[in-house]
Biopython code that builds the backbone (N, CA, C, O; Angstrom):
import numpy as np
from Bio.PDB.StructureBuilder import StructureBuilder

atoms = [
    (1, "MET", "N", (56.357, 5.953, -40.970)),
    (1, "MET", "CA", (55.083, 6.218, -41.220)),
    (1, "MET", "C", (54.410, 5.600, -41.347)),
    (1, "MET", "O", (55.068, 4.609, -41.662)),
    (2, "SER", "N", (53.304, 5.279, -41.364)),
    (2, "SER", "CA", (52.134, 4.270, -42.283)),
    (2, "SER", "C", (51.000, 4.828, -42.380)),
    (2, "SER", "O", (50.812, 5.522, -41.381)),
    (3, "VAL", "N", (49.889, 4.880, -43.311)),
    (3, "VAL", "CA", (48.836, 5.045, -43.029)),
    (3, "VAL", "C", (48.126, 3.827, -42.856)),
    (3, "VAL", "O", (48.766, 2.914, -43.377)),
    (4, "ASN", "N", (47.125, 3.460, -42.368)),
    (4, "ASN", "CA", (46.371, 2.712, -41.743)),
    (4, "ASN", "C", (44.954, 2.437, -42.086)),
    (4, "ASN", "O", (44.658, 3.181, -43.021)),
    (5, "ARG", "N", (44.035, 1.759, -41.768)),
    (5, "ARG", "CA", (43.174, 1.694, -42.815)),
    (5, "ARG", "C", (41.870, 3.416, -42.434)),
    (5, "ARG", "O", (41.090, 3.864, -43.275)),
    (6, "THR", "N", (41.999, 3.805, -41.442)),
    (6, "THR", "CA", (40.918, 4.937, -41.062)),
    (6, "THR", "C", (41.644, 6.325, -41.481)),
    (6, "THR", "O", (41.068, 7.412, -41.483)),
    (7, "ASP", "N", (42.987, 6.118, -41.832)),
    (7, "ASP", "CA", (44.375, 7.542, -42.059)),
    (7, "ASP", "C", (42.984, 7.554, -43.637)),
    (7, "ASP", "O", (42.108, 8.367, -43.934)),
    (8, "LEU", "N", (43.471, 6.108, -44.334)),
    (8, "LEU", "CA", (42.986, 5.829, -46.224)),
    (8, "LEU", "C", (41.870, 6.363, -46.199)),
    (8, "LEU", "O", (41.686, 7.508, -46.612)),
    (9, "VAL", "N", (40.679, 5.397, -45.565)),
    (9, "VAL", "CA", (39.458, 6.005, -45.420)),
    (9, "VAL", "C", (39.390, 7.524, -45.674)),
    (9, "VAL", "O", (38.981, 8.029, -46.719)),
    (10, "ALA", "N", (39.878, 8.247, -44.505)),
    (10, "ALA", "CA", (39.636, 9.823, -44.438)),
    (10, "ALA", "C", (40.264, 10.479, -45.528)),
    (10, "ALA", "O", (39.880, 11.613, -45.811)),
    (11, "ALA", "N", (41.234, 9.907, -46.232)),
    (11, "ALA", "CA", (42.248, 10.300, -47.466)),
    (11, "ALA", "C", (41.136, 10.383, -48.270)),
    (11, "ALA", "O", (40.773, 11.481, -48.692)),
    (12, "ILE", "N", (40.348, 9.029, -48.630)),
    (12, "ILE", "CA", (39.671, 8.906, -50.000)),
    (12, "ILE", "C", (38.815, 9.503, -49.747)),
    (12, "ILE", "O", (38.497, 10.131, -50.756)),
    (13, "ALA", "N", (37.631, 9.910, -48.256)),
    (13, "ALA", "CA", (37.158, 11.052, -48.597)),
    (13, "ALA", "C", (37.154, 12.053, -48.773)),
    (13, "ALA", "O", (36.062, 12.515, -49.103)),
    (14, "GLU", "N", (38.091, 12.820, -48.693)),
    (14, "GLU", "CA", (38.722, 13.968, -48.447)),
    (14, "GLU", "C", (38.724, 14.009, -49.929)),
    (14, "GLU", "O", (37.826, 14.619, -50.508)),
    (15, "LYS", "N", (39.635, 13.424, -50.567)),
    (15, "LYS", "CA", (40.024, 13.596, -52.237)),
    (15, "LYS", "C", (38.390, 13.368, -53.489)),
    (15, "LYS", "O", (38.023, 13.779, -54.590)),
    (16, "ALA", "N", (37.930, 12.531, -52.472)),
    (16, "ALA", "CA", (36.940, 12.068, -53.671)),
    (16, "ALA", "C", (35.342, 12.791, -53.221)),
    (16, "ALA", "O", (34.191, 12.471, -53.521)),
    (17, "SER", "N", (35.940, 13.949, -52.329)),
    (17, "SER", "CA", (34.568, 14.409, -51.726)),
    (17, "SER", "C", (33.313, 13.590, -51.232)),
    (17, "SER", "O", (32.163, 13.980, -51.430)),
    (18, "LEU", "N", (33.603, 12.525, -50.633)),
    (18, "LEU", "CA", (32.708, 11.405, -49.986)),
    (18, "LEU", "C", (32.678, 11.939, -48.724)),
    (18, "LEU", "O", (33.216, 12.864, -48.115)),
    (19, "THR", "N", (31.399, 10.540, -48.400)),
    (19, "THR", "CA", (31.352, 10.631, -46.326)),
    (19, "THR", "C", (32.496, 9.653, -46.265)),
    (19, "THR", "O", (32.858, 8.956, -47.213)),
    (20, "LYS", "N", (33.070, 9.667, -44.975)),
    (20, "LYS", "CA", (33.920, 8.842, -44.803)),
    (20, "LYS", "C", (33.499, 7.350, -45.094)),
    (20, "LYS", "O", (34.065, 6.391, -45.619)),
    (21, "THR", "N", (32.055, 7.606, -44.432)),
    (21, "THR", "CA", (30.633, 5.980, -44.686)),
    (21, "THR", "C", (31.375, 5.583, -45.758)),
    (21, "THR", "O", (32.225, 4.694, -45.756)),
    (22, "GLN", "N", (30.909, 6.514, -47.013)),
    (22, "GLN", "CA", (30.973, 5.799, -48.359)),
    (22, "GLN", "C", (32.664, 5.728, -48.610)),
    (22, "GLN", "O", (32.849, 4.720, -49.292)),
    (23, "SER", "N", (33.658, 6.237, -48.396)),
    (23, "SER", "CA", (34.563, 5.834, -48.649)),
    (23, "SER", "C", (34.855, 4.696, -47.919)),
    (23, "SER", "O", (35.293, 3.813, -48.656)),
    (24, "ASP", "N", (34.769, 4.314, -46.536)),
    (24, "ASP", "CA", (34.622, 2.752, -46.238)),
    (24, "ASP", "C", (34.119, 1.641, -46.810)),
    (24, "ASP", "O", (34.496, 0.472, -46.736)),
    (25, "ALA", "N", (33.167, 2.172, -47.424)),
    (25, "ALA", "CA", (32.308, 0.942, -48.329)),
    (25, "ALA", "C", (32.571, 0.795, -49.098)),
    (25, "ALA", "O", (32.549, -0.418, -49.308)),
    (26, "ALA", "N", (33.147, 1.729, -50.497)),
    (26, "ALA", "CA", (33.999, 1.690, -51.768)),
    (26, "ALA", "C", (35.486, 1.115, -51.109)),
    (26, "ALA", "O", (36.011, 0.654, -52.123)),
    (27, "LEU", "N", (36.446, 0.886, -49.997)),
    (27, "LEU", "CA", (37.293, 0.603, -49.740)),
    (27, "LEU", "C", (37.431, -1.231, -49.244)),
    (27, "LEU", "O", (38.348, -2.044, -49.356)),
    (28, "SER", "N", (36.061, -1.315, -48.687)),
    (28, "SER", "CA", (35.599, -2.978, -48.424)),
    (28, "SER", "C", (34.958, -3.132, -49.537)),
    (28, "SER", "O", (34.895, -4.355, -49.663)),
    (29, "ALA", "N", (34.262, -2.484, -50.735)),
    (29, "ALA", "CA", (33.942, -3.235, -52.043)),
    (29, "ALA", "C", (35.280, -3.759, -53.022)),
    (29, "ALA", "O", (35.454, -4.768, -53.705)),
    (30, "LEU", "N", (36.115, -2.560, -52.731)),
    (30, "LEU", "CA", (37.817, -3.141, -53.662)),
    (30, "LEU", "C", (38.779, -4.280, -52.988)),
    (30, "LEU", "O", (39.718, -4.869, -53.523)),
    (31, "GLN", "N", (38.217, -4.433, -51.516)),
    (31, "GLN", "CA", (39.045, -5.698, -50.573)),
    (31, "GLN", "C", (38.052, -6.790, -51.437)),
    (31, "GLN", "O", (38.669, -7.307, -52.368)),
    (32, "GLU", "N", (36.635, -7.238, -51.308)),
    (32, "GLU", "CA", (36.147, -8.180, -51.473)),
    (32, "GLU", "C", (36.307, -8.307, -53.246)),
    (32, "GLU", "O", (36.395, -9.396, -53.812)),
    (33, "VAL", "N", (36.318, -7.398, -53.739)),
    (33, "VAL", "CA", (36.822, -7.781, -55.394)),
    (33, "VAL", "C", (37.928, -8.242, -55.626)),
    (33, "VAL", "O", (38.012, -9.355, -56.145)),
    (34, "LEU", "N", (39.116, -7.470, -55.287)),
    (34, "LEU", "CA", (40.288, -8.148, -54.973)),
    (34, "LEU", "C", (40.228, -9.783, -54.355)),
    (34, "LEU", "O", (40.931, -10.499, -55.068)),
    (35, "ILE", "N", (39.634, -10.483, -53.324)),
    (35, "ILE", "CA", (39.841, -11.569, -52.836)),
    (35, "ILE", "C", (39.045, -12.323, -53.853)),
    (35, "ILE", "O", (39.514, -13.416, -54.169)),
    (36, "GLU", "N", (37.773, -11.899, -54.506)),
    (36, "GLU", "CA", (36.987, -12.579, -55.001)),
    (36, "GLU", "C", (37.561, -13.106, -56.409)),
    (36, "GLU", "O", (37.295, -14.222, -56.856)),
    (37, "SER", "N", (38.493, -12.034, -57.137)),
    (37, "SER", "CA", (39.223, -12.269, -58.535)),
    (37, "SER", "C", (40.380, -13.393, -58.011)),
    (37, "SER", "O", (40.552, -14.484, -58.554)),
    (38, "LEU", "N", (40.879, -13.062, -57.237)),
    (38, "LEU", "CA", (42.259, -13.974, -57.120)),
    (38, "LEU", "C", (42.153, -15.378, -57.066)),
    (38, "LEU", "O", (42.846, -16.249, -57.593)),
    (39, "GLY", "N", (40.722, -15.471, -56.012)),
    (39, "GLY", "CA", (40.233, -16.916, -55.629)),
    (39, "GLY", "C", (40.036, -17.287, -56.760)),
    (39, "GLY", "O", (40.607, -18.365, -56.923)),
    (40, "LYS", "N", (39.130, -16.709, -58.311)),
    (40, "LYS", "CA", (39.004, -17.202, -59.124)),
    (40, "LYS", "C", (40.403, -17.575, -60.328)),
    (40, "LYS", "O", (40.280, -17.965, -61.489)),
    (41, "GLY", "N", (41.944, -17.237, -59.408)),
    (41, "GLY", "CA", (42.362, -17.056, -60.635)),
    (41, "GLY", "C", (43.007, -15.673, -61.605)),
    (41, "GLY", "O", (44.081, -15.556, -62.196)),
    (42, "GLU", "N", (41.978, -14.844, -61.477)),
    (42, "GLU", "CA", (42.018, -13.844, -62.285)),
    (42, "GLU", "C", (42.509, -12.868, -61.576)),
    (42, "GLU", "O", (42.068, -12.621, -60.454)),
    (43, "ALA", "N", (43.912, -11.884, -62.374)),
    (43, "ALA", "CA", (44.574, -11.091, -62.374)),
    (43, "ALA", "C", (43.389, -9.487, -61.938)),
    (43, "ALA", "O", (42.264, -9.169, -62.323)),
    (44, "VAL", "N", (44.216, -8.957, -61.149)),
    (44, "VAL", "CA", (43.434, -7.382, -60.916)),
    (44, "VAL", "C", (44.555, -6.240, -61.321)),
    (44, "VAL", "O", (45.637, -6.103, -60.749)),
    (45, "LYS", "N", (44.043, -5.399, -62.499)),
    (45, "LYS", "CA", (45.063, -4.627, -62.867)),
    (45, "LYS", "C", (44.670, -2.926, -62.606)),
    (45, "LYS", "O", (43.512, -2.509, -62.566)),
    (46, "VAL", "N", (45.542, -2.319, -62.489)),
    (46, "VAL", "CA", (45.055, -0.620, -61.938)),
    (46, "VAL", "C", (45.677, -0.403, -62.997)),
    (46, "VAL", "O", (46.883, -0.540, -62.789)),
    (47, "THR", "N", (45.367, -0.027, -64.439)),
    (47, "THR", "CA", (46.410, 0.782, -64.878)),
    (47, "THR", "C", (47.455, 1.860, -64.565)),
    (47, "THR", "O", (46.942, 2.946, -64.836)),
    (48, "GLY", "N", (48.555, 1.999, -64.163)),
    (48, "GLY", "CA", (49.494, 2.785, -63.824)),
    (48, "GLY", "C", (49.623, 2.854, -62.035)),
    (48, "GLY", "O", (50.587, 3.474, -61.588)),
    (49, "LEU", "N", (48.700, 2.248, -61.111)),
    (49, "LEU", "CA", (48.834, 2.173, -60.207)),
    (49, "LEU", "C", (49.583, 0.745, -59.876)),
    (49, "LEU", "O", (50.782, 0.767, -59.600)),
    (50, "LEU", "N", (48.942, -0.352, -59.903)),
    (50, "LEU", "CA", (49.152, -1.642, -59.952)),
    (50, "LEU", "C", (48.718, -2.600, -60.243)),
    (50, "LEU", "O", (47.562, -2.471, -60.646)),
    (51, "SER", "N", (49.280, -4.121, -60.248)),
    (51, "SER", "CA", (48.668, -5.339, -60.201)),
    (51, "SER", "C", (48.719, -6.573, -59.161)),
    (51, "SER", "O", (49.609, -6.996, -58.422)),
    (52, "VAL", "N", (47.737, -6.866, -59.348)),
    (52, "VAL", "CA", (47.877, -7.818, -58.447)),
    (52, "VAL", "C", (47.085, -9.055, -59.285)),
    (52, "VAL", "O", (46.014, -8.981, -59.887)),
    (53, "GLU", "N", (48.293, -10.620, -59.060)),
    (53, "GLU", "CA", (48.015, -12.030, -59.607)),
    (53, "GLU", "C", (47.892, -12.666, -58.643)),
    (53, "GLU", "O", (48.024, -12.249, -57.492)),
    (54, "ARG", "N", (47.551, -14.059, -59.069)),
    (54, "ARG", "CA", (47.896, -15.323, -58.163)),
    (54, "ARG", "C", (48.390, -16.032, -58.427)),
    (54, "ARG", "O", (47.883, -16.788, -59.256)),
    (55, "VAL", "N", (49.650, -16.292, -57.954)),
    (55, "VAL", "CA", (50.909, -17.135, -58.562)),
    (55, "VAL", "C", (50.837, -18.420, -57.892)),
    (55, "VAL", "O", (50.387, -18.582, -56.758)),
    (56, "GLU", "N", (51.480, -19.668, -58.934)),
    (56, "GLU", "CA", (51.262, -20.951, -58.288)),
    (56, "GLU", "C", (52.839, -21.405, -57.615)),
    (56, "GLU", "O", (53.784, -21.399, -58.404)),
    (57, "ARG", "N", (52.983, -21.620, -56.810)),
    (57, "ARG", "CA", (54.496, -21.882, -56.193)),
    (57, "ARG", "C", (54.352, -23.454, -56.136)),
    (57, "ARG", "O", (53.409, -24.080, -55.651)),
    (58, "ALA", "N", (55.666, -24.038, -56.831)),
    (58, "ALA", "CA", (55.727, -25.152, -57.106)),
    (58, "ALA", "C", (56.008, -26.113, -55.686)),
    (58, "ALA", "O", (56.246, -25.514, -54.637)),
    (59, "ALA", "N", (55.970, -27.588, -55.702)),
    (59, "ALA", "CA", (56.508, -28.345, -54.091)),
    (59, "ALA", "C", (58.203, -27.974, -53.983)),
    (59, "ALA", "O", (59.084, -28.117, -54.832)),
    (60, "ARG", "N", (58.258, -27.540, -52.844)),
    (60, "ARG", "CA", (60.077, -27.777, -52.694)),
    (60, "ARG", "C", (60.050, -28.674, -51.513)),
    (60, "ARG", "O", (59.079, -29.211, -50.978)),
    (61, "THR", "N", (61.645, -28.741, -51.133)),
    (61, "THR", "CA", (61.993, -29.071, -50.088)),
    (61, "THR", "C", (62.474, -28.049, -49.511)),
    (61, "THR", "O", (63.009, -27.128, -50.127)),
    (62, "GLY", "N", (62.299, -28.107, -47.887)),
    (62, "GLY", "CA", (62.630, -26.678, -46.911)),
    (62, "GLY", "C", (63.777, -27.365, -45.814)),
    (62, "GLY", "O", (64.314, -28.469, -45.903)),
    (63, "ARG", "N", (63.938, -26.417, -44.856)),
    (63, "ARG", "CA", (64.789, -26.931, -43.611)),
    (63, "ARG", "C", (64.224, -26.434, -42.690)),
    (63, "ARG", "O", (64.146, -25.208, -42.770)),
    (64, "ASN", "N", (63.732, -26.940, -41.717)),
    (64, "ASN", "CA", (63.758, -26.432, -40.012)),
    (64, "ASN", "C", (64.608, -25.657, -39.565)),
    (64, "ASN", "O", (65.661, -26.241, -39.312)),
    (65, "PRO", "N", (64.614, -24.660, -39.369)),
    (65, "PRO", "CA", (65.622, -23.569, -38.827)),
    (65, "PRO", "C", (66.336, -24.026, -37.729)),
    (65, "PRO", "O", (67.559, -24.004, -37.590)),
    (66, "ARG", "N", (65.169, -24.605, -36.654)),
    (66, "ARG", "CA", (65.822, -25.228, -35.446)),
    (66, "ARG", "C", (65.958, -26.260, -35.176)),
    (66, "ARG", "O", (66.271, -26.569, -34.026)),
    (67, "THR", "N", (65.753, -27.251, -36.239)),
    (67, "THR", "CA", (66.352, -28.664, -36.208)),
    (67, "THR", "C", (67.316, -29.141, -37.329)),
    (67, "THR", "O", (68.132, -30.062, -37.311)),
    (68, "GLY", "N", (67.002, -28.275, -38.293)),
    (68, "GLY", "CA", (67.772, -28.573, -39.377)),
    (68, "GLY", "C", (67.781, -29.733, -40.200)),
    (68, "GLY", "O", (68.707, -30.229, -40.842)),
    (69, "GLU", "N", (66.410, -30.137, -40.055)),
    (69, "GLU", "CA", (65.536, -31.174, -40.725)),
    (69, "GLU", "C", (64.995, -30.777, -41.656)),
    (69, "GLU", "O", (64.301, -29.760, -41.648)),
    (70, "GLU", "N", (65.266, -31.730, -42.974)),
    (70, "GLU", "CA", (63.965, -31.130, -44.183)),
    (70, "GLU", "C", (62.967, -31.271, -44.006)),
    (70, "GLU", "O", (62.462, -32.135, -43.290)),
    (71, "ILE", "N", (62.416, -30.409, -44.650)),
    (71, "ILE", "CA", (60.494, -30.784, -44.871)),
    (71, "ILE", "C", (60.435, -30.541, -46.394)),
    (71, "ILE", "O", (61.124, -29.829, -47.124)),
    (72, "GLN", "N", (59.452, -31.313, -46.625)),
    (72, "GLN", "CA", (58.640, -30.995, -47.853)),
    (72, "GLN", "C", (57.743, -29.879, -47.545)),
    (72, "GLN", "O", (57.201, -29.845, -46.441)),
    (73, "ILE", "N", (57.557, -29.062, -48.321)),
    (73, "ILE", "CA", (56.655, -27.784, -48.446)),
    (73, "ILE", "C", (55.914, -28.419, -49.448)),
    (73, "ILE", "O", (56.558, -28.893, -50.384)),
    (74, "PRO", "N", (54.395, -28.556, -49.449)),
    (74, "PRO", "CA", (53.811, -28.556, -50.513)),
    (74, "PRO", "C", (53.257, -27.789, -51.639)),
    (74, "PRO", "O", (53.022, -26.619, -51.334)),
    (75, "ALA", "N", (52.941, -28.155, -53.032)),
    (75, "ALA", "CA", (52.892, -26.569, -53.786)),
    (75, "ALA", "C", (51.508, -25.812, -53.187)),
    (75, "ALA", "O", (50.666, -26.414, -52.521)),
    (76, "GLY", "N", (51.423, -24.378, -53.545)),
    (76, "GLY", "CA", (49.722, -24.003, -52.951)),
    (76, "GLY", "C", (50.470, -22.956, -54.315)),
    (76, "GLY", "O", (51.185, -23.057, -55.311)),
    (77, "PHE", "N", (49.495, -21.666, -53.276)),
    (77, "PHE", "CA", (49.373, -20.203, -54.515)),
    (77, "PHE", "C", (50.196, -19.438, -53.166)),
    (77, "PHE", "O", (50.446, -19.828, -52.026)),
    (78, "GLY", "N", (50.490, -18.079, -53.954)),
    (78, "GLY", "CA", (50.708, -17.108, -53.381)),
    (78, "GLY", "C", (50.228, -15.778, -54.282)),
    (78, "GLY", "O", (49.744, -15.873, -55.409)),
    (79, "VAL", "N", (50.451, -14.546, -53.583)),
    (79, "VAL", "CA", (49.658, -13.375, -54.386)),
    (79, "VAL", "C", (51.169, -12.564, -54.543)),
    (79, "VAL", "O", (52.106, -12.382, -53.767)),
    (80, "LYS", "N", (50.915, -12.204, -55.864)),
    (80, "LYS", "CA", (52.462, -10.978, -56.493)),
    (80, "LYS", "C", (51.506, -9.762, -56.977)),
    (80, "LYS", "O", (50.576, -9.682, -57.779)),
    (81, "VAL", "N", (52.064, -8.995, -56.251)),
    (81, "VAL", "CA", (51.673, -7.598, -56.409)),
    (81, "VAL", "C", (53.138, -6.929, -56.901)),
    (81, "VAL", "O", (54.302, -7.129, -56.553)),
    (82, "SER", "N", (52.496, -6.027, -57.896)),
    (82, "SER", "CA", (53.679, -5.160, -59.169)),
    (82, "SER", "C", (53.137, -3.392, -58.575)),
    (82, "SER", "O", (52.114, -3.062, -57.974)),
    (83, "ALA", "N", (54.163, -2.663, -58.994)),
    (83, "ALA", "CA", (53.930, -1.643, -58.834)),
    (83, "ALA", "C", (53.404, -1.115, -60.409)),
    (83, "ALA", "O", (53.955, -1.537, -61.426)),
    (84, "GLY", "N", (52.223, -0.100, -60.447)),
    (84, "GLY", "CA", (52.534, 0.436, -61.875)),
    (84, "GLY", "C", (53.439, 1.644, -62.110)),
    (84, "GLY", "O", (53.965, 1.983, -61.050)),
    (85, "SER", "N", (53.767, 2.350, -63.067)),
    (85, "SER", "CA", (54.403, 3.159, -63.185)),
    (85, "SER", "C", (53.963, 4.642, -62.960)),
    (85, "SER", "O", (54.704, 5.600, -63.177)),
    (86, "ALA", "N", (53.066, 4.703, -62.640)),
    (86, "ALA", "CA", (52.491, 6.255, -61.268)),
    (86, "ALA", "C", (53.170, 5.846, -60.035)),
    (86, "ALA", "O", (54.029, 6.548, -59.501)),
    (87, "LEU", "N", (52.805, 4.771, -59.607)),
    (87, "LEU", "CA", (53.485, 4.456, -58.174)),
    (87, "LEU", "C", (55.133, 4.089, -58.490)),
    (87, "LEU", "O", (55.422, 3.599, -57.398)),
    (88, "LYS", "N", (55.927, 4.046, -59.000)),
    (88, "LYS", "CA", (57.104, 4.168, -58.924)),
    (88, "LYS", "C", (58.195, 5.206, -59.452)),
    (88, "LYS", "O", (59.415, 5.258, -59.294)),
    (89, "LYS", "N", (56.950, 6.310, -60.395)),
    (89, "LYS", "CA", (57.262, 7.493, -60.078)),
    (89, "LYS", "C", (57.141, 8.284, -59.217)),
    (89, "LYS", "O", (57.633, 9.411, -59.254)),
    (90, "ALA", "N", (56.171, 7.627, -57.899)),
    (90, "ALA", "CA", (55.718, 8.687, -56.568)),
    (90, "ALA", "C", (56.859, 8.325, -55.955)),
    (90, "ALA", "O", (57.514, 9.277, -55.531)),
    (91, "VAL", "N", (57.520, 6.738, -55.684)),
    (91, "VAL", "CA", (58.509, 6.491, -54.633)),
    (91, "VAL", "C", (59.588, 7.162, -55.353)),
    (91, "VAL", "O", (60.528, 7.352, -54.581)),
    (92, "ALA", "N", (59.894, 7.738, -56.918)),
    (92, "ALA", "CA", (61.428, 7.435, -57.255)),
    (92, "ALA", "C", (61.496, 9.145, -56.828)),
    (92, "ALA", "O", (62.590, 9.355, -56.303)),
    (93, "LYS", "N", (60.654, 10.414, -56.900)),
    (93, "LYS", "CA", (61.038, 11.608, -56.082)),
    (93, "LYS", "C", (62.256, 11.495, -55.442)),
    (93, "LYS", "O", (62.673, 12.417, -54.741)),
]
sb = StructureBuilder()
sb.init_structure("model")
sb.init_model(0)
sb.init_chain("A")
sb.init_seg("    ")
for serial, (resi, resn, name, xyz) in enumerate(atoms, 1):
    if name == "N":
        sb.init_residue(resn, " ", resi, " ")
    sb.init_atom(name, np.array(xyz, "f"), 0.0, 1.0, " ", f" {name:<3s}", serial, name[0])
structure = sb.get_structure()
């Protein structure tokens, strides 16, 4: 089972006594802040819940699984998400 955006918006609205429209706007704002911050190389940390940061990936040599041919993978960026203590406790139960 998974929670999709519609379910998440409804749950936030109920927990925070907001309308679904307000809850959706807050979730959209969080998404925008994450994208803007990570785009600038800034980490986003919500103590106890999670931290999200941009990480640099070095150039490396890979292999095409279909042909076995070596390919060069250029340097780039990725995203690292780390669970906070409250999140870790929730899944340990």
